[in-house]
C-alpha distance (Angstrom), angle and dihedral (degrees) to the residues before:
residue distance angle dihedral
X1 . . .
X2 3.82 . .
X3 3.76 122.8 .
X4 3.80 91.0 -100.2
X5 3.81 92.1 52.0
X6 3.79 90.6 59.5
X7 3.80 90.0 65.3
X8 3.81 97.6 48.7
X9 3.84 95.7 91.5
X10 3.81 88.6 51.0
X11 3.80 90.4 49.8
X12 3.81 91.3 50.1
X13 3.81 90.6 47.4
X14 3.80 91.3 50.2
X15 3.82 90.9 48.0
X16 3.81 91.0 49.8
X17 3.80 90.9 48.2
X18 3.82 90.3 49.9
X19 3.82 91.3 49.9
X20 3.79 90.6 51.1
X21 3.82 90.7 48.1
X22 3.80 92.1 49.9
X23 3.80 90.4 48.0
X24 3.79 91.4 51.8
X25 3.80 91.4 46.8
X26 3.82 90.3 49.8
X27 3.79 91.7 50.7
X28 3.80 90.3 47.0
X29 3.79 90.0 53.2
X30 3.81 95.7 52.9
X31 3.81 119.6 125.9
X32 3.79 123.9 -136.5
X33 3.82 97.7 -176.4
X34 3.82 139.6 19.9
X35 3.80 104.4 -162.2
X36 3.82 118.6 -168.3
X37 3.82 119.4 -172.4
X38 3.81 123.2 -160.2
X39 3.83 119.8 -161.4
X40 3.80 121.5 -159.7
X41 3.84 114.1 -126.4
X42 3.82 98.4 166.8
X43 3.80 121.6 139.0
X44 3.82 92.4 -88.5
X45 3.82 89.3 66.2
X46 3.81 108.7 79.7
X47 3.82 124.9 -158.0
X48 3.81 95.3 -92.8
X49 3.81 92.1 47.8
X50 3.78 90.4 48.6
X51 3.80 90.6 54.8
X52 3.81 91.3 47.2
X53 3.79 87.7 54.1
X54 3.82 95.6 49.5
X55 3.79 96.1 40.5
X56 3.80 90.2 43.6
X57 3.80 93.0 52.7
X58 3.81 91.5 47.0
X59 3.80 91.6 49.6
X60 3.80 93.1 46.3
X61 3.81 91.3 50.1
X62 3.82 91.0 51.0
X63 3.83 94.6 45.2
X64 3.82 111.9 121.5
X65 3.82 93.8 -120.9
X66 3.81 92.7 50.6
X67 3.80 91.9 44.6
X68 3.82 89.8 52.4
X69 3.81 91.1 48.2
X70 3.82 92.6 51.1
X71 3.80 91.9 51.2
X72 3.82 96.6 35.9
X73 3.82 98.2 105.3
X74 3.81 112.4 57.8
X75 3.78 112.3 -137.5
X76 3.82 92.6 12.2
X77 3.77 108.3 99.0
X78 3.81 132.2 -161.6
X79 3.81 121.1 -137.1
X80 3.82 119.1 -154.9
X81 3.78 134.7 -166.2
X82 3.82 131.3 169.2
X83 3.80 132.9 -162.4
X84 3.79 137.7 173.8
X85 3.81 123.3 -130.7
X86 3.78 144.1 -176.7
X87 3.84 125.6 134.6
X88 3.78 134.9 15.0
X89 3.80 97.4 -66.5
X90 3.78 101.4 12.3
X91 3.79 103.4 105.4
X92 3.80 127.4 119.6
X93 3.77 136.7 174.4
X94 3.80 114.5 -111.8
X95 3.81 95.9 177.1
X96 3.80 123.3 11.7
X97 3.80 118.3 -142.8
X98 3.77 109.2 -60.1
X99 3.80 135.1 169.4
X100 3.79 116.7 -111.0
X101 3.79 92.3 -157.4
X102 3.82 101.3 133.1
X103 3.81 140.0 25.2
X104 3.81 88.5 -104.4
X105 3.81 91.4 54.1
X106 3.81 91.0 50.2
X107 3.82 90.8 49.2
X108 3.80 91.0 49.5
X109 3.81 92.5 50.4
X110 3.82 91.3 48.2
X111 3.82 90.7 49.6
X112 3.82 92.0 50.0
X113 3.81 90.6 52.4
X114 3.80 93.3 44.8
X115 3.82 92.5 49.9
X116 3.81 95.1 46.7
X117 3.81 123.5 108.1
X118 3.77 128.1 -153.3
X119 3.80 119.2 -100.3
X120 3.82 98.2 -153.8
X121 3.79 136.4 27.2
X122 3.81 112.1 172.3
X123 3.78 108.6 55.3
X124 3.80 138.5 105.9
X125 3.82 130.7 -103.2
X126 3.80 111.0 -91.5
X127 3.79 103.1 178.4
X128 3.79 94.0 168.3
X129 3.78 92.9 51.4
X130 3.82 88.3 48.5
X131 3.80 88.9 57.6
X132 3.81 90.9 51.0
X133 3.79 90.5 51.0
X134 3.80 89.6 49.4
X135 3.81 89.2 54.3
X136 3.80 89.9 54.7
X137 3.81 89.0 50.8
X138 3.80 92.0 51.0
X139 3.81 89.9 48.7
X140 3.81 88.4 68.6
X141 3.82 96.9 37.2
X142 3.80 120.6 113.3
X143 3.81 114.8 -97.9
X144 3.81 108.4 -88.3
X145 3.79 138.0 171.8
X146 3.81 91.5 -118.4
X147 3.80 136.0 23.1
X148 3.82 121.5 -158.3
X149 3.79 129.3 -178.8
X150 3.82 111.4 -157.0
X151 3.84 110.7 -161.9
X152 3.80 124.5 -171.0
X153 3.78 126.5 -178.0
X154 3.80 148.3 134.5
X155 3.82 101.4 -136.3
X156 3.78 142.9 62.3
X157 3.81 124.0 -116.8
X158 3.81 113.4 -79.7
X159 3.81 107.8 151.2
X160 3.80 135.5 61.9
X161 3.81 128.1 -18.3
X162 3.79 115.6 -1.1
X163 3.80 122.1 -118.6
X164 3.82 88.7 -109.1
X165 3.82 91.4 56.4
X166 3.80 91.8 48.0
X167 3.80 94.3 46.6
X168 3.82 90.0 48.5
X169 3.82 88.3 62.9
X170 3.80 90.3 59.3
X171 3.76 95.2 -103.2
X172 3.83 113.9 164.1
X173 3.79 93.4 6.1
X174 3.78 106.8 176.5
X175 3.79 93.1 17.3
X176 3.80 121.4 115.4
X177 3.82 110.7 -135.7
X178 3.81 117.9 -158.1
X179 3.80 129.1 -177.1
X180 3.79 137.7 -144.1
X181 3.80 107.7 -163.4
X182 3.81 111.2 -157.5
X183 3.80 106.3 -149.4
X184 3.82 112.2 -150.8
X185 3.82 124.3 167.1
X186 3.80 102.1 -162.4
X187 3.82 118.2 135.6
X188 3.81 90.1 -169.2
X189 3.80 90.7 66.2
X190 3.79 132.4 53.3
X191 3.80 94.5 -109.3
X192 3.78 118.9 148.9
X193 3.76 120.7 -109.9
X194 3.79 104.5 -91.2
X195 3.79 94.9 -123.0
X196 3.80 92.1 47.6
X197 3.79 91.7 49.9
X198 3.79 96.1 50.2
X199 3.80 91.8 45.0
X200 3.81 90.4 48.0
X201 3.78 91.9 53.5
X202 3.80 92.9 43.4
X203 3.80 95.8 44.9
X204 3.81 104.0 33.0
X205 3.80 109.9 19.7
X206 3.79 115.9 38.9
X207 3.77 116.1 79.8
X208 3.81 139.6 168.0
X209 3.81 138.9 34.3
X210 3.79 113.5 -29.4
X211 3.81 93.2 4.0
X212 3.81 115.5 163.8
X213 3.82 145.8 170.7
X214 3.80 124.2 -133.8
X215 3.81 126.9 -167.4
X216 3.79 127.2 -129.3
X217 3.80 113.4 -162.3
X218 3.78 94.9 -135.9
X219 3.78 128.3 -42.6
X220 3.80 91.1 -68.2
X221 3.82 87.5 67.1
X222 3.79 93.0 46.9
X223 3.79 96.7 97.5
X224 3.84 95.0 53.0
X225 3.81 92.7 42.3
X226 3.81 91.2 49.2
X227 3.79 91.6 50.8
X228 3.80 90.4 53.1
X229 3.77 90.2 47.4
X230 3.81 95.1 49.0
X231 3.80 91.7 49.0
X232 3.79 90.2 52.5
X233 3.80 93.5 47.1
X234 3.78 92.9 47.7
X235 3.79 92.5 53.4
X236 3.84 107.9 34.3
X237 3.79 115.2 96.4
X238 3.79 122.4 -141.6
X239 3.77 112.4 -105.1
X240 3.79 94.7 18.1
X241 3.78 95.5 109.9
X242 3.78 143.2 3.0
X243 3.83 117.8 -102.4
X244 3.79 112.4 -63.5
X245 3.78 128.3 -161.3
X246 3.77 129.6 -163.2
């Protein structure tokens, strides 16, 4: 055997070890959930309510129970992205897709949400267009076992294609869409009637296995309601139950 032949077993062993290492790294990098949050910035949401929404989401994300839920499955990461929405062309990314794979990453995501400022303030509520924008966001998301769109808002659809029209085109196929209906009784603002809003979310918005709607009793309750919602989304498994509404 030549001098090069003597080293072939070592080369094969090194190649096998590298393949095992790459396989382990690939498994460690797997994603169990791509979670996309959509925040309503339509004209019915005033400046104070907008801040309650952003600060509430940031606080809910950083809550100890939510942090534990995000990091509860070793080697199975969670990817998060956040965008704001209102009318036909009034959508903007608040947080691009990011891995929530450490306490520091969760803190950074919460800080980015907390420090963000709305891009628009005087536009209608285009729920269907929001769903289309969410599809574009998911198109560039990392591959994950589950995809969930988490929509919060205080108004019913009144601009552009309806959710039914958008869903009929196959938009968000395979994605579970959940809703957080923010109930506000304020005749001075253009808030939806609370019953109409909840029914709209339940009837027209939520979609997919295990889909649900939660209520927030005004924007002051947004933080607690969002924490409950995140905990549920981080723990429910696709296919475990039929859509539930409460």
